N, C-alpha and C positions, 0 to 999 in steps of 0.2 A: 504494500500500500504506500503510495507516494504522499508527500506533504500536502499536495493539492487535494488528494483523495481524503486525507484526514481533516482538512479544513471544511469539506462539504458534509461531514458526518454530524448528525445530531448527537450531542454529548450529554452525559449525565455524570454528576459527581457530588460529593458531600460539600455542603456549604462551609467554606473556610473563612470568608470575609465578605467585603462588598462585592456584588455581582460583577461590576465592571473590572475590578482588580482580578477576579478569577478568570474572566474572559481574556484579559491581557496575559496572565500567567500561562493559560492553556495555549493561546496563540503563539506565545514565545516557545513553548515546548514543542509544538508541531511545526513551527516555522511557517505559519500561515494564519490568516484571519478566521477565527471561529465565528460561525454564523448563528449557531443555536446552542444554548447551554441550559439544561434543567438541573437545578440543585435540590438536594434533599437533606434532611436533618441527620440521618443515620445511614451507615453503610448497608444495613440490611434492607433499606428502601431502594437500593440501586437496581437489584436484579428485577424486581417487579416493573421498573421502567422499561427494561428490555422485553419482558414477557408481554406487556401490553403495547409494545411498539411505540412508546412515547419517545424513546431515543434509540439510536442505532449502536451506540457504544457507551460504556461507562468506564470511569477511572476508579479503581479500587486498590486498597493496599493489599500486599501479599497475605497479611494476617486476616484481613476482612474476607478475602477470597476463600481462604481455608475455612473460616467460621461459617460461611454461607454455602459452601459446597454441599450438595445433597439436600438442601432445604427446599429447593424448587424443582419442579418437574420440567426442566428445560435444558437442552444441551447448549453449553456455552463454549465459545472458541476464544482462546487467549491469543492476543496479538504477540508475535515473536519478540518485539522490542518494547520494553516498558517506557513510559514517558517520565521525564524528570521535571517537576515543577519547582520554580524558585520564586521567592517573594516573602516580604515581611509578614503577609497575612498567614503564612504557614506556621509562624512561631506561636505556639500555645503549649505550655508545659503539659497540659492534660491531653491534648490532641496529638502533638508532635514534639516530643522532647528533644529530637535531634536538631531542631532549629529551622533554618531558612530554606531547606531543600527537602523534597519528598519525592521518592520514586514510586510511581503508581502503575499497576498492571491495567492494560486495556482489555476489556472483555466485550465480545460481541455475541449475539445469539447466532447459533449455528443455523445456516440456511437449510430448510427442508427441501428434499429433492422430489 
């Protein structure tokens, strides 16, 4: 998937700060302008966005992916390359103790044949 393809995707992710800042962080990570971003309060709310076709891909932490595996009856496809988000909004001791950078896995719903 090219950066242009990633920019066209409808994205979902956990709310980390102001919406415009998140769109800028994601645009920087994919090196293209994000056109659609749906945010949720908790990681467990991301997979239902895929199930109900609200978004085409979600950004989820490795731990969140492991916690949510098997909870939903949907086949998910993991993008081969994770995305690295950078920004001050990521710094929250309870959400992200590592600081200003977070590597997130891209998940998409597996297409039915």
